C-alpha positions in Angstrom: -6.7 15.8 -12.7 -10.0 16.8 -10.8 -8.0 17.5 -7.7 -8.4 14.3 -6.1 -5.4 13.0 -4.4 -4.9 9.8 -2.6 -2.9 9.0 -0.2 -2.3 4.5 -0.5 -1.1 2.3 2.1 -0.3 -1.2 0.9 0.6 -2.9 4.0 2.2 -6.0 2.8 1.7 -9.3 5.3 3.9 -12.5 6.1 2.3 -15.3 7.6 3.1 -18.9 7.9 0.3 -21.3 8.3 1.1 -25.2 9.7 2.0 -28.0 8.0 -1.1 -29.4 6.9 -3.3 -26.3 7.7 -5.6 -24.7 5.3 -7.0 -20.7 4.1 -10.0 -19.7 5.0 -11.1 -17.6 2.7 -14.1 -15.2 2.7 -15.9 -16.0 -1.1 -17.2 -12.4 -1.2 -14.2 -11.2 -1.1 -11.6 -13.4 -3.1 -12.4 -14.3 -6.3 -9.0 -16.7 -6.5 -6.2 -17.9 -4.4 -3.5 -19.9 -5.0 0.3 -21.2 -3.2 3.0 -18.9 -5.9 6.8 -18.8 -3.8 8.5 -15.1 -3.9 10.5 -15.9 -6.0 8.6 -17.0 -9.0 5.6 -14.1 -8.2 7.9 -11.6 -8.0 10.0 -12.8 -11.7 6.8 -12.7 -13.9 4.8 -9.7 -12.2 8.2 -7.9 -13.1 8.2 -9.1 -16.3 4.6 -8.7 -16.6 3.4 -12.4 -17.3 1.3 -12.3 -14.4 -2.2 -10.7 -13.6 -1.8 -8.6 -10.7 -3.9 -5.0 -9.6 -1.7 -1.9 -10.5 -1.0 -1.0 -6.8 0.8 -4.7 -6.5 2.6 -4.1 -9.9 4.6 -1.1 -8.4 5.6 -2.1 -4.7 6.4 -6.0 -5.8 10.1 -3.6 -7.1 9.9 -2.1 -3.7 9.8 -5.8 -2.1 12.6 -6.9 -4.8 14.4 -4.2 -3.6 14.5 -5.8 1.1 16.3 -8.6 -0.8 15.5 -12.5 -2.1 14.5 -14.3 1.6 10.9 -12.6 2.8 11.5 -14.0 6.2 14.6 -11.3 6.2 13.0 -8.5 5.7 12.6 -6.3 8.1 9.3 -5.7 10.7 7.9 -2.6 10.0 7.6 -0.2 12.9 4.2 -1.1 14.5 3.8 3.3 15.5 4.0 3.6 11.0 1.3 1.3 10.4 -2.2 2.2 9.9 -4.1 1.4 13.2 -6.2 -1.9 11.2 -2.9 -3.2 11.0 -1.0 -2.7 14.5 0.0 -5.1 16.7 
């Protein structure tokens, strides 16, 4: 190790799309997107059958611990979020 230490903050955001709405993805930043329910997504990540980033693979178990329904997860204390994520 070269002495470099990182403190990764990976906020998880939840959003809703109005019926009939569409996502506006920045093509220079997003290669692909798909709708996947939380149960399927988390099960695939935990089983190692879905290709995700290292950070996602580390965070999914923490999110699973919050419960099976993301709509019931607690919201973060706004004061603890990085400035760009604050309301």
